[in-house]
N, C-alpha and C positions, 0 to 999 in steps of 0.2 A: 430731749431724748429720755426715754424711760429706762429704768434699771431692772434687770431680771437676772438673778443668779441663785445658786444653790444655798448660799449662806442665809441665815435668818434675818439679816438686815440688808441683803443685796437686792432688794426690790423696793419700789416706790411706796407701796402700801405700808410696810413695816417701818421704813425710814420716816414717812410722814407721821405715822402713829407715834414714833419716838419723840418727834418734835412736840406733838400734842401732849404726850406724857410729861415732858419737861415743864409744861404749863400747869397741868392738872394733877401732878404726881400724888396719886392716892391709890389705895387698894381697891376702892370702889370703881375707879376708872379702869383698873386692870380687870376687875371682875366683869364689868359691863362689856369690855372688849372680848373677853373669853366667851361669855355667854352668847354673844352675837354669832359666833361660829356654830354653836349648838343650835341656835335658832335658824340660821341661814347657812347650811353647810355647802351650798352650791353657789357661793359668791367668793371667788378667789381673793378679792381685795380684803374682805373680812377675814378669810382664812389666814392670809399673810399677816394681817394686823394681830391676830390672836397668837400666832407663832412669835411675833415680836414681843407681845405682852408676856408670854411664857418665858421668853429669854430674859426679860427684865427681872422676873422672879429669881432666875438663876443668878443673875448679876448681883441682886440684893443679897443672896445667900453666899456670894463669893465663888460660885461655880460657873464662871463664864468661860466661853470659848476663847482659846488663846489667840484666835484671829480677830477677835473683836477689839475695837479701839477703846480699851478699858481706861486708858489714861485720861482721855478727854471726858469720858462718862464719869469716872471717879472724881475728877476735878469738879464737874458740875454737881455731883452728889454732895461733895464736901460743902459747897456753897449754898445749895438749894434744897437739900433732900434729907436733912438731919432727922426730921420728925418721922418719916417713913422708915429710914434706916434703923432707927432705935426700936421700932416695933417688930414683933415677931410676925412673920407672914401667916395670916389665918389659914388653918388647915383646910377649910373648905375651898379656899382659893387655890391652894396647891393641888388639891384633888381635882378641881375643875380644870386647871391647867393641864394636868396629865390626861384627863378625859378628852380635852380638846385636841391635844397633840395626837392622841390615838385616833380620834375621829377624822382629823385632817389626813392622817397617814392611811386610813382605811377607805374612806369614801368622802371625797370633797372635790370641789371644782379645781382647787390647787393640785390635787393628785392627778386629776384628768389632764391638766395642762402639762404636768411633768411627764406623764405617760406618753403624751403626744411628742414631747421633746425627745424621749427615748434614750436608749443607750446609757452612756456614762453619766449624763446629766441627771437622769432619773435615779440612778444608783446613788450619786452624790447627795441628792436631795433626801432620799430615804435614809442615808447614813446620818445626815445632819439632824433629822427628826429623832432617830434612835439615840443619838448623843444627847439631844435636848431632853428626852425622856429620862435618860440615865442621870443627868445633872439635876433634874427636878426632884428625883428621888433621893439624892444625897443629903 
């Protein structure tokens, strides 16, 4: 059964990406994921992975969503992620993340799917992207 929800990790693509990130945990991996949405905006799987990558940047900065299971992620970070945690997030990657979230929000297959869902779900998805953009800028 596949997952599909308005939260940034409430879908299969972002959840699967997070598993891969835990293996390859690097800023290059994040940047490649973000760039994929710029290159392929009409692929919802790629859009959802990019949103997950942007969320990871917020988590690294300590600006995570209160609904995210931060306890297990922080536990994993403590054991596996020291090198990337100690580095400053490159400004070009933060800028790219913001650009990607705006692109997904404005015109992407993910947006088209949420528009089709309509009503409160579309509104909740839009709000989650606005909150993500705000946290990226903190």
